[in-house]
C-alpha positions as CSV (number, residue, x, y, z in Angstrom):
1,M,0.0,0.0,0.0
2,A,2.8,2.3,0.9
3,S,4.4,1.6,-2.4
4,D,1.2,2.3,-4.3
5,Q,0.7,5.6,-2.5
6,E,4.3,6.7,-3.2
7,N,3.8,5.8,-6.8
8,S,0.6,7.8,-7.0
9,Q,2.2,10.8,-5.3
10,D,5.1,10.6,-7.8
11,A,2.7,10.6,-10.6
12,N,0.8,13.7,-9.3
13,A,4.0,15.6,-8.6
14,P,4.7,18.4,-11.1
15,D,7.4,17.8,-13.6
16,D,9.8,20.7,-13.2
17,T,11.7,19.8,-16.3
18,S,8.6,19.9,-18.6
19,E,6.8,22.9,-17.0
20,K,9.7,25.3,-16.5
21,E,9.8,28.1,-19.0
22,I,13.1,28.5,-20.9
23,T,13.8,32.2,-21.6
24,R,16.3,33.5,-24.1
25,G,18.2,35.7,-21.7
26,I,20.5,38.6,-22.5
27,T,22.5,38.4,-25.7
28,I,26.0,38.9,-24.3
29,M,28.1,38.3,-27.5
30,K,31.2,37.2,-25.6
31,S,33.2,36.9,-28.8
32,I,32.7,40.6,-29.6
33,I,33.5,41.5,-26.0
34,R,36.8,39.6,-26.1
35,D,37.7,41.1,-29.5
36,R,36.9,44.5,-28.2
37,D,39.4,44.0,-25.3
38,K,42.0,42.9,-27.9
39,A,41.4,46.1,-29.9
40,V,40.0,44.0,-32.8
41,T,37.7,45.9,-35.1
42,Y,35.0,44.7,-37.4
43,N,34.2,46.2,-40.8
44,V,30.6,46.8,-41.6
45,N,29.1,48.0,-44.9
46,W,25.9,49.7,-46.0
47,N,24.4,49.6,-49.5
48,A,23.2,52.5,-51.6
49,D,19.9,52.5,-49.7
50,N,21.6,52.9,-46.3
51,Q,20.9,49.2,-45.3
52,L,23.4,47.1,-43.4
53,I,25.1,44.4,-45.5
54,G,28.2,42.2,-45.4
55,S,29.4,39.3,-43.3
56,N,29.4,41.3,-40.0
57,A,25.9,42.7,-40.6
58,A,24.2,40.0,-38.4
59,K,26.7,40.4,-35.6
60,L,26.2,44.2,-35.5
61,A,22.4,43.8,-35.5
62,S,22.7,41.3,-32.6
63,Y,25.1,43.4,-30.6
64,I,23.0,46.5,-31.0
65,G,20.3,44.5,-29.2
66,T,22.5,44.3,-26.1
67,L,22.7,48.1,-26.0
68,V,19.0,48.7,-25.5
69,Q,18.3,46.3,-22.6
70,E,17.0,49.3,-20.6
71,E,14.1,49.5,-23.0
72,W,13.3,45.8,-22.5
73,V,11.0,46.3,-19.5
74,A,8.9,48.9,-21.4
75,F,8.9,46.6,-24.4
76,V,7.5,43.7,-22.4
77,A,4.9,45.8,-20.8
78,Q,3.7,47.0,-24.2
79,R,3.5,43.5,-25.5
80,R,1.4,42.3,-22.6
81,D,-1.2,45.0,-23.1
82,E,-4.6,43.6,-24.0
83,N,-5.1,46.0,-26.9
84,F,-1.7,45.0,-28.3
85,K,-2.6,41.4,-28.0
86,K,-5.8,41.9,-30.0
87,V,-4.0,43.8,-32.7
88,S,-1.2,41.2,-32.7
89,A,-3.7,38.3,-33.0
90,T,-5.4,40.0,-36.0
91,N,-2.2,40.6,-37.8
92,R,-1.0,37.0,-37.0
93,E,-4.1,35.6,-38.5
94,R,-3.8,37.8,-41.6
95,A,-0.1,36.9,-42.0
96,S,-0.6,33.1,-41.5
97,N,-1.8,32.7,-45.0
98,P,-0.2,35.4,-47.2
99,T,-1.1,35.7,-50.9
100,Y,2.6,36.0,-51.9
101,A,4.6,34.2,-49.3
102,Y,8.2,35.4,-48.5
103,K,10.7,32.5,-49.0
104,K,14.1,33.8,-47.8
105,G,13.8,33.5,-44.0
106,R,16.1,35.9,-42.1
107,L,18.2,36.8,-45.1
108,G,16.3,40.0,-45.7
109,Y,16.0,42.2,-48.8
110,A,19.4,44.0,-48.3
111,R,21.5,40.9,-48.1
112,L,19.4,39.2,-50.8
113,E,20.2,42.2,-53.1
114,E,23.9,41.9,-52.2
115,K,23.9,38.2,-53.0
116,I,22.3,38.7,-56.4
117,L,24.7,41.5,-57.3
118,D,27.7,39.3,-56.3
119,E,26.4,36.3,-58.2
120,T,25.7,38.2,-61.4
121,K,28.9,40.4,-61.0
122,S,26.8,43.4,-61.9
123,D,28.2,47.0,-61.7
124,A,24.8,48.2,-60.4
125,T,24.5,49.4,-56.8
126,S,20.9,48.4,-56.3
127,L,18.0,46.5,-57.9
128,P,14.4,47.7,-58.6
129,P,12.0,46.9,-55.8
130,H,9.8,44.5,-58.0
131,V,12.9,42.5,-58.9
132,L,13.8,41.9,-55.3
133,W,10.2,41.2,-54.5
134,K,10.1,38.4,-57.1
135,E,13.4,36.9,-56.0
136,A,12.3,36.9,-52.4
137,R,9.4,34.6,-53.3
138,V,11.4,32.0,-55.2
139,G,11.6,28.7,-53.3
140,K,14.6,26.4,-52.8
141,D,13.7,24.5,-56.0
142,G,14.0,27.7,-58.0
143,T,10.4,27.6,-59.3
144,V,8.4,30.8,-59.6
145,R,4.7,30.8,-59.0
146,D,2.4,32.0,-61.8
147,D,0.8,34.7,-59.7
148,V,4.2,36.1,-58.7
149,Q,5.4,36.0,-62.3
150,H,2.2,37.8,-63.3
151,I,2.8,40.6,-60.8
152,Y,6.5,40.9,-62.0
153,D,5.4,41.1,-65.7
154,E,2.9,43.8,-64.8
155,C,5.6,45.8,-63.0
156,E,7.8,45.6,-66.0
157,T,5.0,47.0,-68.1
158,L,4.2,49.8,-65.7
159,S,7.8,50.8,-65.3
160,Q,8.0,51.6,-69.0
161,S,5.0,54.0,-68.8
162,I,5.4,55.7,-65.4
163,S,8.0,58.4,-64.8
164,T,10.3,58.4,-61.8
165,A,8.7,61.6,-60.5
166,E,5.2,60.0,-60.6
167,D,6.6,56.9,-59.1
168,Q,8.0,58.6,-56.0
169,E,5.3,61.2,-55.6
170,N,2.4,58.7,-55.7
171,R,2.8,54.9,-55.5
172,S,5.6,52.6,-56.8
173,V,5.0,50.3,-59.7
174,L,5.0,47.3,-57.3
175,S,2.2,48.9,-55.2
176,R,0.2,49.6,-58.4
177,A,0.6,46.1,-59.6
178,L,-0.4,44.6,-56.2
179,N,-3.2,47.2,-55.9
180,V,-2.3,47.9,-52.3
181,P,-1.6,51.3,-50.6
182,E,2.0,52.4,-50.1
183,Y,2.6,53.1,-46.4
184,P,4.6,56.2,-45.6
185,G,8.2,55.8,-44.4
186,R,8.9,52.5,-46.2
187,V,9.5,51.2,-49.8
188,R,7.7,48.0,-50.7
189,G,10.2,45.3,-51.9
190,K,13.3,47.0,-50.4
191,G,13.1,45.8,-46.8
192,H,13.8,47.4,-43.4
193,G,15.8,50.7,-43.3
194,C,15.0,51.9,-46.8
195,T,12.8,55.0,-47.0
196,P,11.5,57.0,-49.9
197,T,13.9,59.8,-48.9
198,S,17.0,57.6,-49.1
199,L,15.8,55.7,-52.2
200,Y,14.8,58.7,-54.3
201,K,17.2,61.2,-52.7
202,N,14.4,63.6,-51.9
203,P,15.4,66.6,-49.8
204,R,13.9,66.7,-46.4
205,R,10.9,68.9,-46.0
206,R,10.5,71.0,-43.0
207,N,7.9,73.5,-41.9
208,P,9.1,77.1,-42.0
209,S,9.7,78.8,-38.7
210,N,7.6,81.6,-37.4
211,Q,10.3,84.1,-38.2
212,E,10.5,82.9,-41.8
213,V,6.7,83.1,-42.1
214,M,6.7,86.7,-40.8
215,E,9.5,87.7,-43.1
216,T,7.7,86.2,-46.1
217,L,4.4,88.0,-45.0
218,Q,6.2,91.3,-44.6
219,A,7.9,91.0,-48.0
220,L,4.6,90.2,-49.6
221,Q,2.9,93.2,-47.9
222,A,5.7,95.4,-49.0
223,Q,5.4,94.2,-52.6
224,V,1.6,94.7,-52.6
225,L,2.0,98.2,-51.1
226,Q,4.6,99.1,-53.7
227,L,2.5,97.8,-56.6
228,Q,-0.5,99.8,-55.3
229,K,1.7,103.0,-55.1
230,D,3.1,102.4,-58.6
231,N,-0.3,101.7,-60.1
232,E,-1.6,104.9,-58.5
233,R,1.4,106.9,-59.7
234,Y,1.0,105.6,-63.3
235,R,-2.8,106.5,-63.3
236,C,-2.0,109.9,-61.9
237,M,0.7,110.5,-64.6
238,E,-1.8,109.6,-67.3
239,K,-4.4,111.8,-65.8
240,C,-2.1,114.7,-65.4
241,S,-0.8,114.5,-69.0
242,S,-4.4,114.5,-70.3
243,Q,-5.3,117.5,-68.1
244,L,-2.3,119.4,-69.2
245,K,-3.1,118.7,-72.8
246,E,-6.7,119.9,-72.4
247,T,-5.5,123.0,-70.6
248,S,-3.1,123.9,-73.3
249,E,-5.9,123.8,-75.8
250,K,-7.9,126.5,-73.9
251,A,-6.0,129.4,-75.4
252,S,-8.3,132.2,-73.9
253,I,-7.7,131.2,-70.3
254,N,-5.8,133.8,-68.3
255,C,-3.0,131.5,-67.0
256,Q,-0.8,133.2,-64.4
257,N,2.7,131.8,-64.5
258,K,4.2,134.2,-62.0
259,F,3.2,134.3,-58.4
260,P,4.3,136.6,-55.6
261,E,6.9,135.2,-53.3
262,G,5.8,133.8,-50.0
263,I,2.3,132.6,-49.1
264,S,-0.8,133.9,-51.0
265,S,-4.4,132.9,-50.9
266,C,-5.5,131.2,-54.1
267,Q,-8.2,129.4,-56.0
268,L,-7.7,125.8,-57.2
269,Y,-9.1,124.6,-60.5
270,L,-9.2,121.4,-62.5
271,S,-9.7,121.0,-66.2
272,S,-11.0,117.5,-66.4
273,P,-13.7,116.3,-67.0
274,T,-14.8,120.0,-67.0
275,Y,-13.0,123.2,-66.2
276,R,-14.2,124.2,-62.8
277,L,-13.3,125.6,-59.4
278,V,-12.8,122.8,-56.9
279,G,-11.3,124.5,-53.8
280,K,-9.4,127.3,-52.1
281,G,-6.2,127.4,-50.3
282,K,-2.7,129.0,-50.1
283,V,0.1,128.7,-52.6
284,H,3.6,128.6,-51.2
285,N,6.0,130.1,-53.7
286,T,9.3,129.8,-51.9
287,S,12.6,128.8,-53.4
288,G,13.9,125.3,-52.6
289,D,10.5,124.3,-51.1
290,L,10.0,120.6,-50.7
291,L,6.8,118.5,-50.5
292,H,7.0,115.8,-47.9
293,H,10.8,115.9,-48.1
294,R,10.7,115.4,-51.8
295,P,11.3,117.9,-54.7
296,L,8.1,119.3,-56.4
297,P,7.3,118.0,-59.9
298,D,8.0,120.3,-62.8
299,G,5.3,122.8,-63.5
300,H,3.8,122.4,-60.0
301,L,3.7,124.5,-56.8
302,K,3.1,123.6,-53.2
303,V,-0.4,124.3,-52.1
304,S,-2.2,124.0,-48.7
305,V,-5.9,123.1,-49.1
306,D,-8.3,125.0,-46.9
307,V,-11.7,124.7,-48.5
308,V,-13.2,122.0,-50.8
309,L,-16.0,123.0,-53.2
310,D,-16.2,119.8,-55.1
311,K,-16.3,116.8,-52.8
312,D,-15.6,114.3,-55.6
313,A,-12.6,116.2,-57.1
314,L,-9.4,114.2,-57.5
315,L,-5.9,115.4,-56.6
316,P,-3.8,116.2,-59.7
317,I,-1.0,114.1,-58.1
318,P,-2.1,111.7,-55.3
319,D,-0.2,112.0,-52.0
320,I,2.1,108.9,-51.9
321,V,2.9,109.3,-48.2
322,S,-0.7,109.4,-46.9
323,E,-2.1,107.5,-49.9
324,T,-4.7,110.3,-50.5
325,T,-6.4,110.6,-53.8
326,L,-9.4,112.8,-53.1
327,L,-9.1,116.6,-52.6
328,R,-11.5,116.5,-49.6
329,D,-9.1,114.1,-47.8
330,A,-6.2,116.6,-48.2
331,I,-7.8,119.5,-46.2
332,G,-5.2,121.0,-43.9
333,S,-2.3,119.3,-45.7
334,F,0.1,120.2,-48.6
335,V,-0.3,118.9,-52.2
336,A,1.3,119.6,-55.5
337,W,-0.9,121.6,-57.9
338,P,-0.3,122.5,-61.6
339,L,0.8,126.2,-62.2
340,D,-1.8,126.9,-64.8
341,L,-4.6,125.8,-62.6
342,I,-3.7,128.1,-59.7
343,F,-5.1,131.6,-59.5
344,I,-4.5,134.3,-56.8
345,D,-7.7,135.3,-55.1
346,D,-7.7,138.8,-56.7
347,E,-7.3,137.2,-60.2
348,T,-10.3,135.6,-61.9
349,P,-9.8,133.4,-64.9
350,T,-11.8,134.3,-68.1
351,K,-14.1,131.9,-69.9
352,P,-12.4,129.1,-71.8
353,A,-12.6,129.3,-75.6
354,S,-14.1,125.8,-75.9
355,K,-17.5,124.3,-75.6
356,D,-17.3,124.7,-71.8
357,R,-19.6,127.4,-70.6
358,G,-17.0,129.0,-68.3
359,I,-16.7,128.6,-64.6
360,L,-19.9,127.7,-62.8
361,R,-20.2,130.6,-60.4
362,H,-22.8,128.9,-58.3
363,N,-20.0,126.5,-57.1
364,E,-18.1,129.4,-55.6
365,S,-21.0,130.1,-53.2
366,V,-20.7,126.6,-51.7
367,A,-18.6,127.2,-48.5
368,S,-17.9,124.7,-45.8
369,Q,-18.6,125.3,-42.1
370,K,-14.8,125.8,-41.7
371,E,-14.7,128.7,-44.2
372,V,-17.7,130.5,-42.7
373,F,-16.1,130.3,-39.3
374,A,-12.8,131.5,-40.5
375,Q,-14.4,134.5,-42.2
376,G,-16.3,135.4,-39.0
377,S,-13.1,135.2,-37.0
378,Q,-11.2,137.4,-39.4
379,Q,-13.9,140.0,-39.4
380,L,-14.0,140.1,-35.6
381,S,-10.2,140.2,-35.5
382,Q,-10.1,143.1,-37.9
383,K,-12.6,145.1,-35.8
384,I,-10.5,144.7,-32.7
385,G,-7.1,144.9,-34.4
386,S,-7.9,148.3,-35.8
387,R,-8.4,149.6,-32.3
388,Q,-5.5,147.9,-30.6
389,K,-1.8,148.4,-31.2
390,N,-0.1,148.0,-27.8
391,K,1.0,144.5,-27.1
392,R,0.7,144.8,-23.3
393,D,-3.0,145.6,-23.5
394,L,-5.0,142.6,-24.6
395,P,-7.9,143.6,-27.1
396,V,-11.3,144.2,-25.7
397,T,-13.7,141.5,-27.0
398,Y,-16.5,142.6,-29.2
399,L,-19.7,140.7,-28.3
400,P,-21.7,140.0,-31.4
401,K,-24.7,138.8,-29.3
402,K,-25.5,138.9,-25.7
403,G,-24.8,135.5,-24.0
404,A,-23.0,134.1,-27.0
405,F,-19.6,132.4,-26.6
406,V,-16.7,134.7,-27.5
407,P,-13.2,133.2,-28.3
408,R,-11.4,135.9,-26.4
409,Y,-8.0,134.2,-26.3
410,Q,-8.2,133.2,-30.0
411,I,-8.9,136.8,-30.9
412,S,-6.1,138.1,-28.7
413,L,-3.6,135.6,-30.1
414,E,-4.6,136.3,-33.7
415,T,-4.1,140.1,-33.0
416,L,-0.6,139.4,-31.5
417,V,0.3,137.2,-34.5
418,D,-0.7,139.9,-37.0
419,S,1.4,142.5,-35.0
420,S,4.5,140.3,-34.6
421,D,7.1,138.8,-36.9
422,M,5.0,135.7,-37.1
423,A,3.0,137.5,-39.8
424,T,5.9,137.0,-42.2
425,A,6.4,133.8,-44.1
426,G,8.8,131.3,-42.6
427,A,8.6,132.7,-39.0
428,I,8.5,129.9,-36.4
429,R,8.5,129.5,-32.6
430,L,10.3,126.7,-30.6
431,L,8.7,125.0,-27.7
432,D,10.9,122.8,-25.5
433,M,9.5,119.4,-24.7
434,E,10.9,117.8,-21.5
435,E,12.1,114.3,-21.3
436,D,9.2,113.2,-19.0
437,I,6.7,114.0,-21.7
438,F,7.7,111.6,-24.5
439,G,10.7,109.8,-22.9
440,Y,13.2,112.1,-24.6
441,S,13.9,115.8,-24.8
442,C,13.1,117.6,-28.0
443,T,12.0,120.9,-29.5
444,E,8.6,121.3,-31.1
445,T,8.4,123.8,-34.0
446,I,5.3,126.0,-34.3
447,G,4.8,128.0,-37.5
448,K,2.3,130.6,-38.6
449,E,0.4,127.9,-40.5
450,D,-0.2,125.9,-37.3
451,L,-1.7,129.0,-35.7
452,E,-3.9,129.7,-38.7
453,H,-5.2,126.2,-38.6
454,I,-6.5,127.0,-35.1
455,F,-7.9,130.3,-36.0
456,R,-9.7,128.9,-39.1
457,H,-10.7,125.7,-37.5
458,Q,-8.8,123.5,-40.0
459,E,-7.2,120.2,-39.6
460,L,-4.3,120.2,-37.1
461,G,-0.7,119.1,-37.5
462,V,1.6,117.4,-35.1
463,G,3.0,120.6,-33.7
464,V,-0.4,121.7,-32.4
465,I,-1.2,118.3,-30.9
466,H,2.1,118.2,-29.1
467,T,1.7,121.7,-27.8
468,Y,-1.6,120.7,-26.3
469,I,0.1,117.7,-24.7
470,R,2.6,120.1,-23.2
471,F,-0.4,122.1,-21.9
472,L,-1.9,119.0,-20.3
473,Y,1.5,118.2,-18.7
474,D,2.0,121.7,-17.3
475,N,-1.5,122.3,-16.0
476,F,-2.6,118.8,-14.8
477,M,0.4,116.5,-14.3
478,R,3.3,118.7,-13.2
479,G,3.6,118.5,-9.4
480,N,0.9,115.8,-9.3
481,D,2.8,112.6,-8.7
482,Q,-0.4,110.5,-9.1
483,L,-1.2,111.8,-12.5
484,S,2.3,112.1,-13.8
485,N,3.0,108.5,-12.8
486,R,-0.3,107.2,-14.1
487,F,-0.5,108.8,-17.5
488,R,2.3,109.1,-20.1
489,F,2.4,110.1,-23.8
490,V,3.8,108.6,-27.0
491,S,5.3,111.0,-29.6
492,S,3.4,111.2,-32.9
493,S,6.6,112.5,-34.5
494,L,8.4,109.2,-33.9
495,V,5.5,106.8,-34.5
496,N,3.1,107.6,-37.4
497,K,1.8,106.1,-40.6
498,A,4.8,107.1,-42.7
499,L,7.4,106.0,-40.3
500,I,5.7,102.7,-39.6
501,C,5.9,101.9,-43.3
502,R,9.5,103.1,-43.7
503,E,11.1,102.3,-40.4
504,P,9.0,99.8,-38.5
505,D,12.0,98.6,-36.4
506,S,12.7,102.1,-35.0
507,C,9.0,102.6,-34.2
508,R,8.9,99.3,-32.3
509,E,12.1,100.1,-30.4
510,Y,10.7,103.4,-29.3
511,L,7.4,101.9,-28.1
512,V,9.2,99.1,-26.2
513,K,11.6,101.5,-24.6
514,R,8.7,103.7,-23.6
515,F,6.8,100.7,-22.1
516,M,9.9,99.5,-20.2
517,A,9.8,102.8,-18.2
518,S,6.3,101.9,-16.9
519,S,5.4,100.7,-13.5
520,T,2.0,99.5,-12.1
521,N,-1.1,101.3,-13.4
522,N,0.3,103.1,-16.4
523,L,-1.8,104.3,-19.4
524,Y,0.0,105.6,-22.5
525,L,-1.9,108.1,-24.6
526,W,-0.8,108.0,-28.3
527,P,-2.4,110.4,-30.8
528,Y,-2.0,108.4,-34.0
529,N,-2.0,110.1,-37.4
530,S,-2.9,107.8,-40.3
531,G,-1.9,110.3,-42.9
532,C,-5.1,112.3,-43.1
533,H,-6.9,111.4,-39.8
534,W,-6.2,111.6,-36.1
535,L,-7.3,109.0,-33.6
536,L,-6.3,108.1,-30.0
537,L,-4.8,104.9,-28.6
538,A,-4.7,104.4,-24.8
539,I,-2.4,101.5,-24.1
540,D,-2.0,99.6,-20.8
541,P,1.2,97.5,-21.6
542,L,1.1,95.6,-18.3
543,K,-2.5,94.4,-18.7
544,E,-1.9,94.2,-22.5
545,V,-5.1,96.2,-23.2
546,V,-5.4,98.8,-26.0
547,Y,-8.3,101.2,-25.9
548,F,-9.2,102.4,-29.4
549,L,-10.9,105.9,-29.7
550,N,-11.9,106.9,-33.2
551,S,-14.1,109.8,-33.8
552,I,-15.3,108.5,-37.2
553,D,-16.6,105.2,-36.0
554,G,-13.9,103.1,-37.8
555,E,-12.4,99.8,-36.8
556,W,-8.8,99.1,-35.8
557,T,-8.7,96.6,-38.6
558,N,-8.7,99.6,-41.0
559,Y,-5.2,100.3,-39.7
560,P,-3.3,97.0,-40.0
561,D,0.2,98.5,-39.8
562,M,-0.6,100.3,-36.6
563,K,-2.2,97.3,-35.0
564,Q,0.7,95.0,-35.9
565,L,3.2,97.5,-34.5
566,V,1.3,97.8,-31.2
567,D,0.8,94.0,-30.9
568,T,4.5,93.3,-31.7
569,S,5.7,96.0,-29.3
570,I,3.6,94.6,-26.4
571,K,4.9,91.0,-27.1
572,V,8.5,92.2,-27.1
573,F,7.8,94.2,-23.9
574,R,6.3,91.0,-22.4
575,S,9.4,89.0,-23.3
576,Q,11.9,91.6,-22.0
577,R,10.2,91.8,-18.6
578,Q,9.9,87.9,-18.6
579,A,6.2,87.9,-17.8
580,R,4.4,84.6,-17.6
581,V,1.2,84.6,-19.6
582,P,-1.3,81.8,-19.9
583,R,-1.3,80.0,-23.3
584,T,-4.8,81.2,-24.0
585,K,-3.5,84.7,-23.6
586,S,-0.1,84.4,-25.1
587,S,-1.2,85.3,-28.7
588,N,-4.2,87.6,-27.8
589,I,-3.9,91.2,-26.9
590,T,-7.2,92.8,-25.9
591,W,-8.4,95.6,-28.1
592,I,-11.4,97.6,-26.9
593,K,-13.3,99.9,-29.2
594,V,-14.6,102.7,-27.0
595,Q,-18.0,104.2,-28.0
596,C,-16.6,107.8,-27.9
597,P,-18.3,110.9,-29.3
598,L,-18.3,111.1,-33.1
599,Q,-17.4,114.0,-35.4
600,R,-19.9,115.2,-38.0
601,N,-17.4,116.5,-40.6
602,G,-13.9,115.7,-41.9
603,I,-12.1,118.4,-39.9
604,D,-12.6,117.9,-36.2
605,C,-10.6,114.7,-35.6
606,G,-7.6,116.6,-34.1
607,Y,-9.8,118.6,-31.7
608,F,-11.6,115.4,-30.7
609,V,-8.3,113.7,-29.9
610,M,-7.2,116.6,-27.7
611,R,-10.5,116.6,-25.8
612,F,-10.3,112.8,-25.4
613,M,-6.9,113.1,-23.7
614,R,-8.1,115.9,-21.5
615,E,-11.1,114.0,-20.3
616,I,-9.2,110.8,-19.7
617,I,-6.6,112.6,-17.5
618,N,-9.3,114.5,-15.7
619,M,-11.2,111.3,-14.8
620,N,-7.9,109.8,-13.5
621,Q,-8.8,106.3,-14.5
622,I,-6.7,103.6,-16.1
623,E,-9.7,101.6,-17.4
624,I,-11.8,103.4,-20.0
625,P,-15.4,102.2,-20.1
626,I,-16.6,100.8,-23.4
627,T,-19.4,103.3,-23.5
628,Y,-17.0,106.1,-22.4
629,F,-17.2,108.1,-19.2
630,D,-20.7,108.9,-18.0
631,E,-19.6,112.4,-17.2
632,Y,-18.7,113.1,-20.8
633,K,-20.9,110.7,-22.6
634,C,-22.6,112.2,-25.7
635,A,-23.2,111.4,-29.4
636,H,-21.2,114.4,-30.7
637,Y,-19.2,117.2,-29.2
638,T,-20.8,120.6,-29.7
639,R,-18.9,123.5,-31.3
640,L,-18.6,125.1,-27.9
641,Q,-16.9,122.1,-26.5
642,L,-14.3,122.2,-29.3
643,E,-13.9,126.0,-28.9
644,Q,-13.0,125.5,-25.3
645,I,-10.1,123.3,-26.3
646,K,-8.9,126.0,-28.8
647,E,-9.2,128.6,-26.1
648,E,-7.0,126.6,-23.8
649,L,-4.4,126.3,-26.6
650,C,-4.5,130.0,-27.4
651,Q,-4.3,130.9,-23.7
652,Y,-1.3,128.7,-23.3
653,F,0.5,130.4,-26.3
654,I,-0.1,133.7,-24.6
655,V,0.9,132.7,-21.1
656,K,4.1,131.0,-22.4
657,R,4.8,134.3,-24.4
658,L,5.5,132.3,-27.5
659,I,4.2,135.2,-29.6
660,S,5.7,138.6,-29.0
661,I,5.7,141.9,-30.9
């Protein structure tokens, strides 16, 4: 019994020899280790497709396996994953019965190619993929299956009709013959390690960097801008030549070729499509005069446009700097005008000797609000100026109507100008701008034309805007640490439409330098001139918020150069101060369109900007409400509100004694 029990226990005991799993273990390659210690080297070779070949190819492949043992744990974990097992089972089932079975075992395509080239003693460095594919499916008896031979013959036929470029860009002839997709990163029939890049010697493609994209975009924008300017210039030249030709045919027109030196009031005419009066202004007949830093065209004089009588009239030569083509957009600026179409105010041209019925006199009676106001100011100034000659005694204001607003300081300043050397052409005054205002010390030039723009309620230049900024600094911010630390200004002389197009780098450097001087709770006020229009930007660089105040209800998208400059400057400022910004915010700078009061003509933009700055500083708030401040909210500024700004300017000129007799 005992013996039977022992036998039964022995039978039930596990067989360690049969159940124990035999693992492969680590490939140590002792022969290579010993040869390494003896300084023995092995020569390995690669074929033209960068595949390992030669007698030592297998040794190198096995030895490389010993170098990646640290990846083995991750490899095993991946292979034991349930999802991987499902995919592996599917692929194993699909590969268990291949349509065209591979017959060369572990030889591989690369060593098979080397073997064929050695046996045939061919000078070729590689074989076509379909040739290798066929040879890899030949059995030990050397027979070729009919279906394999059929694919090979079809590949030979396709190779005669498909170009190399089509072969590498789409699918190879072998993939076409097999009617299977060509997977990326490999070449069918060439084996492991051969890629389309190495086989066809294609250059590696890479995505352009952000800097390259921006440079390409800037170059394209510059080309488009230049093409637009050239196209406008050519159209203008053709128009001018046709106008001059028509004018020369009007023999009876009293063309005045000589003008008095200096500045004279004049009438502006056009000859196409009809000969007509289109505006009034002042002709500047001075030697060596330049127009926007460029010589005047032959047969033209520099003219400042004051009044437009034909709103659809085109400029004889469009302004390239501001890209202005209409006369109404050039009010308050300088343009080039043909000599034979300029007439001094006391000279009236006779009727043309053509089918035209002369100058339509009813056009001359059409005067803008600006002209009527200027005439009233001149008449009032003449009444007072005839009584007053002493500079110490300010003129007594004539009240045209009881209770009506009287621009006392404007009248006083105009009288002082007429009695001083500022009445002569070319006279100027210099106003020092401290470093705290714009971040650098400079001198602002004020000419007689700037003062006349105020008196006549015309479009304002940079000199007047900067003078009002100096007024705000002296009367509100000087001595008030809270306001002087909270509000700062950006110079319109260093950053404007023309400079942004010509020197964007210098504009960006100035803005970044200006922002770097900021502390907490700073708002930068920047009067921006787009060439023919003033608007105001209030920039908070730390919060990366830009308030957009435009008195003509335009969008900031209408000024892409300005917006790109501001966005880039804020991003550079962010980088220099090493600020951490969330990813959702990194590429977005907040632009807010403020619903500010709107102007009702094409002249008041400069006056609106000055009043915007005054009200923002007066409210002493960094954040500007979208609907504007409740204390100043309105649809439009009244004429009285704008006159108050002009009165402050004129009073400042008098107090600073910029005008003296």
